[in-house]
N, C-alpha and C positions, 0 to 999 in steps of 0.2 A: 808773650810770657807763659811759661809752662804752668799747667794747673797743679796746685799743691796735692801731694799724695795723701790720700785718706787712709787712716789705719785700717788694716785688714787682718783677717784670720783665714786659715785654710780649713774648709769644711768638706765633708764627703759623707757617704753612707757606708756603714759596715757591710762588707760583702755578704756574710752569712746571716746576720741578724736584721739587716736593713735599717738599723738605728742611725740617726744623724750623729756624726762624730766630728770632733775638732782636733786639729793637730796641736800637740803640745811640743815643748822642746825635746822631749824624750819618747814620744809615742802618740797615742790617741786617747781622747776622753769623750764621754757622752755629755759633758757639762761645758757650756760656753765659757764660764769663768776660769776654767783651767787652760784655755787656749793660749797659744803663743801669739802675742800681738806683734804684727809686722808693720814697722813704720818706715821702711825703706823699700822702694820698688824693686831693686835688684835682688834683695834678700827675699822678698815676697815671691818673686818669680822662681828663685832657686828652691824655696820650700814647696812651692806648687809642683815643680818638676819632681822633687823627691817623693811627694805624696802620690803623684800620678804613676810612679813606678812600683808602688806597693799593690800590684794587681791581685795578690793573693789575700789581701786584707780589706781593701777599700775599693769603692767604685764611684765614679763621678766627682772627683776632687775638683774644687774651684776656690777662688778667692772671693771673699765677701767683705763688704765694708762694715765697720763697727763704729760705735760711738762710745767713748769712755766718759761716764758721768759719775762723779764722786768715787772714782776708783773701780766702778763696776762696768763690765763689758755689756753692751746692749747692741742688738742688731740694728742697722740703719734702715733696713727695708722690712716691710710687713711680712713678706714671704719668708725671710730668715727668722723672724720672730715666731711665725707659725711653725716652721721646721724645728725650732729649738724646743717647743713645748709638745710637739707631736700632734696626732689627729685629735680633733675636738668632738667627734661624734660619740665616743664613749671612752671611759678610763681604761687604758692599758699601757704597757711600756713605761715611759717616763712619768706619765700622769698617775698611773697606778702606784708606782714606787714613791710618789710624793715629791720628786724633784721637779723644779721649774714650774710649780703650780702656785 
């Protein structure tokens, strides 16, 4: 029996700024809550291909599992939670701006 598809989002790094970004229905966002939730494997693969072709804007695009709890998107894996909040050694970027803290 095939394994059930886990909801995913497309994530990457912004090519020039290095920020972690998430694919939305119409572009990219620095905030996970804005991400397009992909609940179909074929659609997720297509969105990943589209993201990977945006070489002038993003680098390292891939699919990551998410958990939807009370309508909020949360990373399933610790690595993605860490990426979403940025480096923890000092406040800069997302932490300095107050988002995701």
